[in-house]
N, C-alpha and C positions, 0 to 999 in steps of 0.2 A: 669614531665607532664604525666598524664595517656594516654594510647592509645586511639585513636578515636574509637567511636562505628562503627560497620561495618554492611553493608547490602549487600546481594547477590540477584541479580535479574536473574532468569532463563527465557530466551526468545529465542527460535529457530524460524526459518521461513525464508520466502523470503521477497522481498521488500514490497509487499502488506500486508503481515502478520505483518511486523515491523511497517508499517505506522499506522495500526489500533490499535496497542498497545501503541502508543506514549502518548495519554492522561493518560493512567494508569501509565506509567513510569514517566511522568512529575509530576504526583501526588505523587509518591513515593519520588522523589527528593524534592518536596515542603514540605512533611510531615516529612522528615528526613534530614534536612539541614546540621546537624553536622556529619552525617554518611559518612564514606568512602564507596562509591558505586562501586560494582564490577558486571560486566555483565558476565553471564555464557551462552555461546551459542556454536553452532556447528562450526567446522572448516570451513573457507571460501572455496568456490569452484568456478570454472569458470562457473558453470551451472546457478547460480543465485546470486543476490545481498545479501551479508551477512548482518545480523542485525547490526554488528559492523560498517560496512561501513556507515550506517546512524547514529547510535547512538554515535559514537566517535566524530562527529561534533557538537553534541548538548551541550557538556560540562557538561553533567549530571554525567558521569561516571569517576571514577578515574583510573580504569583498567579493563581488560577483561581476561577471561580464556576460552579456547576452549576445547571441548570434541569431540570425534569421534562418529558420528552417525553409528549405525549398525556395530560395530567393528568385522570384520571377521578375520583379521590377529592378531596373538598373540601380536605383538607390539602395536597394537591399543587398545586391551583389557588391556594390561599393562598400557598404557597411561591413560586410563579412571580410573583405580583403583588408580593409583598414584595421579591423579588429585583429586579424592574424598578424599583421605587421606590428601593431602595438604590443601584442603579447610577446613577439620576438624581441622587441626593443626592451621590454621589461626584463626578460630572461628568467627562465624557470629551471631550477636545479632538478626538480622531479615533476613529471607529468603522468597522471593516472587517467587512463581511458576506461571509465566504467560505463561503456556503451552497452546498449542492448545487444543481443546475440547477433553476431556478424557473419556474413559470408567471407570466403577467402579473399574475394576482390575488395570487399569493404574494409577488411583488416589492412590490406595493402594501402588503400587510399588513406585511412586513418593514420597509418605510420608515416606516409609521405607528408601529411599535413603537420603532424605534431613533431616529427623529427626534422623534416626539411624546411617547413615554413616557420613554424613556431620556434623550432630549435631547442627541443627538450634536452636538458643535460642527461637525464636518465628517463627512459620511457617505459611505463608499466602498462601492459594491456594483455588481453587474452592471447594465448600462444597458439591457438588453433581455432578454426571456424566452428561455430555452433549452430549455424543456420544455413540452409533450411534443415529442419528436423526431419529425419527419415520417416516416411509414412508407416514403416514397419516397427518403429520404436515403441515399445510398450511402456517405457518410463525414461525420463531424462533427469539430469542433475538439476536440483533446485536452484532457481535463479539467484537467490541470495547467497548461496554457497559458491556458485560460479564466480560472482563478483568479489566475494571475500578472498577467494584464492588468487585473484589478481594481485592483491596486497600481501597476502600470507599464503604461499603455496601449500603449506602444511595444515591449513585450516580444515576442520571437520564439522559435522553437524553439532557436535558438543560445543564448539566455539560459538555457534549461533545461539545456543540455548542460554548462554550467559548474558545476552544483550537485552536491555530494556530501555525504552525511550523515556527519558526524564522529562517531566512536565514542568515548565517554569512556574515559579510561585504565583506570579500575577495571573497566569491563565488558570491555575488551580483554584485560586480565589474566585475568579469569575465563574467557573463551573459550580463551585460550592454555593455562590450567591444565587445563581439561577435555580438550582435545585431547591434552595430555601424559599425563593420567591414562588416556586411552583407548589410549595407545601409538601414536598417530599420529606418524610420522616426518616430518622436513623434506623428505625426498626423495620423499615420496608425493604423488600428484596428487589433490587433494580435489575432489569433485563434489557439490554440493548438490542434493537432490531434494525437491520439495514436492508430495506427491501429494494433499493435501487442498484443500478449498475450502468456501465457505459455503453452496453450493447444488448440487444435482445437475446442473444445466445448465451448470456451469462445472468439473465434475470428470471428467477423463479416467479411463477404467477402470483400476482398481488393477493388474489383471493385465498391462496394457500397460506401466505403470511398472516392474513386476517384470521383464518381458521386456527392456526397454531397459537397465535396470541390469545384469542378468545378462550381456547382450551386451557392455556396456562393460567389465565385469570380465574377460571372456574376451579382449577386444581389447587391453586395456592392463593389464599385470601390476602396475603401480605405482599404479593407481587405487584410491581409497577412497571409498565412497559414504556421504554423511551425510544422513539423512532429517530434514527440518526441518518443524516445524509446532507447533500449539498443543497443550495438554494433551488436548483432545478428539480429537486425531488420533494419540494415542500408540499405540493398538492397531493402527490402520491401518499406521503406520510400523513397528511391531514385526513385523507379518506380512511386510512387504517385506524387512526385514532378515533374517528367518528364511530367506526365499527366496534372498537374496544371499549369505549366509554371513559368515565372519569379517572380510572386508574391507568391512564396513558397520557403521554405528552409528546407533542410534535416539536422536535429540536432541529429539524432540517433547516440549514441555512442560518441558524441563529448564533453559531459559534465559529471561531477559527478552528483550524486543524488541531491546535494544541488545547483549545477550549473543549473540543469534542473528546480529545484524549483524556482530559481531566474528568469529564462525565463518565467515560468508559471505564476509567480506573476504579470508579465506585460500583460498577456493575458486577454481579455474580457471574454473568455469562453474556454471550452475544450470539445472535442468530443472524446470518446474512449470506449474501451471494459472494462470488469471487470478485471482490470489489475493494476499493480503497478503505471504506470504514471497517471491513472485516480484518484487513491487514493492520489497520491502526489499532483495533482492539487487541490483536495478537501481540504487537510490539510493546504494548503497555502491560502485558501479562494476563489478559483476560481470556479464559477458555472460550472457544467458539464452536458452534455447530455451523459449519460452512457448507453451502449447497452449490456444487460446482457443475457447470456444463462440461461437455467433452470436446470443446473446440480446440483445446491445447493438448499437448502430450501430458500424460499422467506425471505428476510430480513437479512440473515446471513452476507452478505458483503455489506449491504446498505451504501449509501453515506449520511452522516448526514448533514442537512442544508436545509433551505427553498428554495434555488434557484436551487437545483439540480433536474434534470429530469432523472429518471431511466426507461428505456424502457425494458420491459420483458414480454414474452409470457410464459404461463404455460400449455403446453399440458399434456395429460394423463401420459406421461413418465417423467414428471418433477421430479427432485430429484434423477436422475439416477446415479450421481457421475462419469459419464464416462469421460475419457480423449479424446476419439475418439468415434464418433457416426456414425456407418455405417448403421445400419438397418433403422434409421429414418432420415438420412442425415442432422443431426443437425437442424431439422425443427423449434426448438424453436428460433434459431437465424435467420434462413433464412426467417421466417415469419414476421420479422421486416423489413418493406419496406423502401426503400431509401427516399421516400416522407415523411414518418412519422418522420424520423430523421431530415431531412431538415427543415420541418415545426417547429419542436421543437427548432432547432438551431436558426432559424430566429427569432422566438418569444423571445428567451433568449437574443439574440444580441440586438434586438430593446428595450427590457425592461432594459437592462443594460447601453447601451450607445446611447440613442436616439439623443443626440445633435451632435454626432460624425459621424453619418452615412450619406453617400452621395449616393443616388440611381442613 
């Protein structure tokens, strides 16, 4: 029996990066059902969720290979060279580079590595540089669509609307069991809240999340708030739950990504920053009120779908790419008032579950 055809998918990044790439990777799996699929990604770290943490649960990949980002030590450089030679020896009929936005130089380097060193049979990558983004750009192509077009050049936003992340049965059961243990009833309206983010310039003030949550609890007597996040956000979520009282639960760090997805799929809506949990809620089909800073170009990390509300202010300094904003005190975020978020949340709740609400 001849060897199976092989495809290699290169995808680095954090949780949010991985989630927006899912439609593109799902399309690769659909188009190449007979291929052995290998993920090439960076080594896992405690600093962020590895792409493999998410992708191994989808069942799309047969195996994974890890490289070292910025190899400063000799042994790390040796590891990367050996890995490239091992990939060449294996031989891949198709190689897909789902890399972040690249400069022209980076595209050339990627091509040399995958065509020349790895020896791709056919190489699929972005056909033009998408970085740096022009400071004058008022809007850019959504990152998920850019990646999908590497696989399917004719893809449109409509193609993305069809995608939903499937939650494995075992993780769904874990989520259901946790809600049962917490005493959450079927007649209660669950609202997910993601107050954390990876950087200060994308994190709306915690006291405003507290105020919005408290107002929703007063407005709707059957609402239960679920604070969602990673283990590093547990204390932040705990402070919010202390402010909200018994109709709230701190789930930060208690579940895997897919376990969180299971919980989110039970929610009527989600309120969060431009962060992994918000994108996770979106890919399982939960409508979101998302609070965005203006460090990126408009539209780059957009949530795709008719029910999402993205709140964003664009001052003159928009597109700064800063991780911390000192001189302007993150005014793009702080100018988004509590009342505005609350009103959008109420409207979304009432439009989604009008028969379940008790005022």
